[in-house]
PAZAPA-4460 file (N, C-alpha, C; in steps of 0.05 Angstrom, whole numbers, plus 32768, in hexadecimal, padded with zeros to 4 digits):
% residues 115
    n_x    n_y    n_z   ca_x   ca_y   ca_z    c_x    c_y    c_z   seq   type   mol
   8075   8023   819F   8086   8019   818A   807B   8022   816F     1      Q     A
   808B   801E   815A   8083   8026   813F   806B   8015   8136     2      V     A
   8057   8023   812B   8040   8014   8120   8039   801E   8104     3      Q     A
   8033   800B   80F3   8027   8010   80D9   800D   8001   80D8     4      L     A
   7FF7   8010   80D5   7FDD   8003   80D5   7FCE   8008   80BB     5      V     A
   7FCA   7FF3   80AC   7FBC   7FF5   8093   7F9E   7FF3   8097     6      E     A
   7F8F   7FFF   8086   7F72   7FFE   8087   7F67   8003   806B     7      S     A
   7F4D   7FFD   8067   7F40   8003   804D   7F3C   7FEB   803B     8      G     A
   7F47   7FD4   8043   7F42   7FBC   8033   7F26   7FB3   8035     9      G     A
   7F20   7F9F   8024   7F05   7F94   8024   7EFF   7F84   800B    10      G     A
   7EE5   7F7F   8007   7EDC   7F70   7FF0   7ECF   7F83   7FDC    11      L     A
   7ED7   7F81   7FC3   7ECD   7F94   7FAF   7ECA   7F84   7F95    12      V     A
   7EB8   7F8D   7F84   7EB4   7F80   7F6A   7EC9   7F8A   7F57    13      Q     A
   7ECF   7F79   7F43   7EE2   7F82   7F2E   7ED8   7F9C   7F21    14      A     A
   7EEB   7FAE   7F1D   7EE5   7FC8   7F12   7EE1   7FDD   7F28    15      G     A
   7EDF   7FD4   7F40   7EDB   7FE7   7F56   7EF4   7FF3   7F61    16      G     A
   7EF1   8003   7F76   7F08   8012   7F81   7F09   800E   7FA0    17      S     A
   7F21   8010   7FAA   7F26   8011   7FC7   7F3D   8024   7FCC    18      L     A
   7F3D   802F   7FE4   7F53   8041   7FEC   7F5E   8035   8006    19      R     A
   7F77   802D   8004   7F85   8023   801C   7F94   803A   802A    20      L     A
   7F95   8038   8044   7FA4   804B   8054   7FB7   803C   8066    21      S     A
   7FCE   8049   806B   7FE1   803E   807E   7FEA   8055   8090    22      C     A
   7FE0   8054   80A9   7FE6   8069   80BC   7FFE   8060   80CD    23      E     A
   8011   8071   80CF   8029   806A   80DE   802B   807A   80F8    24      T     A
   803A   806F   810B   803F   807D   8124   805C   8078   812D    25      S     A
   8067   808B   813B   8081   8089   8147   8098   8087   8133    26      R     A
   8094   8091   811B   80AA   8094   8108   80A9   80B1   80FD    27      I     A
   80C0   80BA   80F4   80C1   80D4   80E6   80B8   80CF   80CA    28      T     A
   809E   80CF   80C6   8092   80C5   80AD   809D   80D2   8094    29      F     A
   80A2   80EC   8096   80A9   80FB   807E   80C4   80F2   8071    30      S     A
   80D5   80E5   8080   80EF   80DD   8075   80EF   80C0   806B    31      I     A
   80D9   80B2   806E   80D7   8096   8067   80CD   8093   804A    32      Y     A
   80D8   807F   803D   80CD   8075   8024   80B6   8062   802B    33      T     A
   80A0   8065   801F   8088   8055   8025   8081   8043   800D    34      M     A
   807C   802A   8013   8075   8017   7FFE   805B   8009   8005    35      D     A
   804D   8001   7FF0   8037   7FEE   7FF2   8040   7FD4   7FE4    36      W     A
   803D   7FBE   7FF3   8042   7FA3   7FE8   8028   7F94   7FE9    37      Y     A
   8027   7F7E   7FDA   8010   7F6C   7FDD   801A   7F4F   7FDA    38      R     A
   800A   7F3D   7FE7   8011   7F21   7FE5   7FF7   7F11   7FE1    39      Q     A
   7FF6   7F04   7FCB   7FDF   7EF2   7FC5   7FE5   7ED6   7FCF    40      A     A
   7FD0   7EC7   7FD4   7FD4   7EAB   7FDE   7FE6   7E9B   7FCC    41      P     A
   7FFB   7E8F   7FD8   800D   7E7E   7FC8   8021   7E8D   7FB8    42      G     A
   8022   7EA8   7FBA   8035   7EB8   7FAA   8047   7EC8   7FBD    43      K     A
   805D   7ED1   7FB1   8070   7EE1   7FC0   8064   7EFE   7FC3    44      Q     A
   806D   7F0B   7FD8   8066   7F27   7FDC   8072   7F37   7FC6    45      R     A
   8063   7F4A   7FBB   806D   7F5A   7FA5   8069   7F77   7FAB    46      E     A
   807B   7F88   7FA1   8079   7FA5   7FA4   8065   7FB0   7F91    47      L     A
   8052   7FC0   7F9B   803D   7FCB   7F8B   8044   7FE8   7F84    48      V     A
   804B   7FF8   7F98   8050   8015   7F93   8062   8020   7FA9    49      A     A
   8071   8035   7FA1   8083   8042   7FB4   8080   8060   7FB2    50      T     A
   8083   806E   7FC8   8084   808B   7FC8   809B   8094   7FDA    51      I     A
   80AD   80A4   7FCF   80C4   80AD   7FDE   80BD   80C5   7FF0    52      G     A
   80D0   80CD   8000   80CC   80E4   8011   80C6   80FE   8001    53      P     A
   80D0   80FF   7FE9   80CB   8116   7FD8   80B2   8114   7FC8    54      D     A
   80A3   80FE   7FCB   808A   80FB   7FBC   808C   80EC   7FA2    55      G     A
   80A5   80E5   7F9A   80A8   80D6   7F82   809C   80BB   7F84    56      T     A
   808D   80B2   7F70   807F   8099   7F71   8088   8086   7F5B    57      T     A
   8086   806C   7F61   8089   8057   7F4D   8074   8042   7F52    58      T     A
   806E   8033   7F3E   805A   801D   7F42   8060   8006   7F2F    59      S     A
   8056   7FEF   7F37   805A   7FD7   7F27   804A   7FDA   7F0D    60      A     A
   8054   7FCD   7EF8   8047   7FCE   7EDE   802A   7FC4   7EE0    61      D     A
   8026   7FB0   7EF1   800B   7FA4   7EF3   7FF6   7FB6   7EFE    62      S     A
   7FFE   7FCC   7F0B   7FEA   7FDF   7F16   7FEC   7FFB   7F0B    63      V     A
   7FFF   7FFF   7EF9   8002   801A   7EED   7FE8   8023   7EE0    64      K     A
   7FE1   803C   7EE6   7FC8   8047   7EDA   7FAF   8040   7EEA    65      G     A
   7FB2   802E   7EFE   7F9B   8026   7F0E   7F9E   802D   7F2C    66      R     A
   7FB7   802B   7F36   7FBC   8030   7F52   7FCD   8049   7F55    67      F     A
   7FC8   8058   7F6A   7FD7   8071   7F6F   7FDF   8071   7F8C    68      T     A
   7FF9   8075   7F91   8003   8077   7FAC   8006   8095   7FB3    69      I     A
   8000   809C   7FCC   8003   80B8   7FD4   8009   80B8   7FF2    70      S     A
   8012   80CF   7FFC   8018   80D1   8018   800F   80EC   8023    71      R     A
   8009   80EC   803D   8003   8104   804B   8015   8105   8063    72      D     A
   802A   8116   8061   803E   8116   8077   8032   8121   8091    73      N     A
   801F   8133   808F   8013   813E   80A7   8004   8128   80B7    74      A     A
   7FF8   8116   80A8   7FE8   8100   80B5   7FF9   80E7   80B8    75      K     A
   8012   80E8   80AF   8024   80D0   80B0   8017   80B8   80A4    76      K     A
   800A   80BC   808E   7FFB   80A7   8081   8001   80A5   8063    77      T     A
   8002   808C   805A   8006   8087   803D   7FED   8079   8033    78      V     A
   7FE5   807F   801A   7FCD   8075   800F   7FD3   8065   7FF5    79      Y     A
   7FC0   8053   7FEF   7FC1   8046   7FD5   7FA5   8047   7FCA    80      L     A
   7FA0   8057   7FB6   7F87   8059   7FA8   7F87   8044   7F92    81      Q     A
   7F74   8031   7F93   7F73   801B   7F80   7F59   801D   7F70    82      M     A
   7F5C   8021   7F57   7F45   8023   7F45   7F46   800C   7F31    83      N     A
   7F2F   8007   7F24   7F2D   7FF2   7F0F   7F39   7FD8   7F1A    84      S     A
   7F30   7FD0   7F31   7F3B   7FB8   7F3E   7F34   7F9F   7F2E    85      L     A
   7F47   7F8C   7F2F   7F44   7F73   7F21   7F46   7F5C   7F35    86      K     A
   7F3B   7F45   7F2E   7F3D   7F2E   7F41   7F5A   7F28   7F48    87      P     A
   7F6C   7F2C   7F35   7F89   7F26   7F3B   7F95   7F3A   7F4E    88      E     A
   7F87   7F4F   7F56   7F91   7F61   7F6A   7F8B   7F57   7F86    89      D     A
   7F7C   7F41   7F88   7F76   7F35   7FA2   7F90   7F2D   7FB1    90      T     A
   7F93   7F37   7FC9   7FAC   7F32   7FD8   7FA9   7F40   7FF3    91      A     A
   7FBC   7F39   8005   7FC0   7F49   801D   7FD3   7F60   8016    92      V     A
   7FCC   7F78   801C   7FDC   7F90   8015   7FEA   7F9A   802F    93      Y     A
   8004   7F9E   802C   8014   7FA7   8043   8021   7FC1   803C    94      Y     A
   8024   7FD2   8050   8035   7FEA   804D   804F   7FE6   805B    95      C     A
   8063   7FF3   8051   807F   7FF1   805C   808B   800D   805C    96      K     A
   8099   8012   8072   80A7   802C   8075   80C5   8026   8077    97      A     A
   80D4   8033   8067   80F1   802E   8065   8101   8048   8067    98      T     A
   8116   8048   8078   8129   805E   8079   8144   8052   807D    99      F     A
   8155   8054   8069   8170   8048   8068   816C   802A   806C   100      V     A
   8177   801F   8082   8175   8002   8087   815F   7FFA   809A   101      S     A
   814F   800D   80A1   8139   8008   80B4   811F   8005   80A5   102      V     A
   8110   7FF0   80AB   80F6   7FEB   809D   80E2   7FE1   80B1   103      A     A
   80C9   7FEB   80AD   80B2   7FE2   80BD   809C   7FDA   80AA   104      Y     A
   808D   7FC5   80B3   8076   7FBB   80A4   805C   7FBE   80B4   105      W     A
   8047   7FC1   80A5   802C   7FBF   80B1   8023   7FA2   80B2   106      G     A
   800B   7F9E   80BD   8001   7F83   80C0   7FF1   7F79   80A8   107      Q     A
   7FEB   7F8B   8096   7FDD   7F84   807D   7FBF   7F88   807F   108      G     A
   7FB3   7F8C   8067   7F96   7F8E   8065   7F8E   7F7E   804C   109      T     A
   7F79   7F6F   804F   7F70   7F5D   8039   7F60   7F6C   8024   110      Q     A
   7F67   7F68   800B   7F57   7F73   7FF5   7F4E   7F5B   7FE4   111      V     A
   7F34   7F58   7FE0   7F29   7F43   7FD1   7F18   7F4F   7FBA   112      T     A
   7F1E   7F47   7FA2   7F10   7F51   7F8A   7F01   7F3A   7F7E   113      V     A
   7EE7   7F3C   7F7D   7ED6   7F27   7F71   7ED1   7F2C   7F54   114      S     A
   7ECF   7F17   7F45   7ECA   7F1A   7F28   7EAC   7F1B   7F21   115      S     A
***
């Protein structure tokens, strides 16, 4: 079955960096729009960054200039490079793959930023 597996989360001090990966299987990765979402305790899940099949990217204002989304179609993997991390970036981070009306989610990876 389709799988999206996130990795790279962990505990980091404020100002530090992490690189999240989301490896996919059993989808034609290159045609999917890939998103990173996050959900902090007690808050709604929010969209962090998006990369289209053509490589076009968008990101939330709260992470602009700090987070970068990228993709490697050969590896069927999407990445989220997170720099200058802040305590408010603490959340479970999820990747999502979307093509037309079909969407798949990963199980999430925890990112904790200490002050």
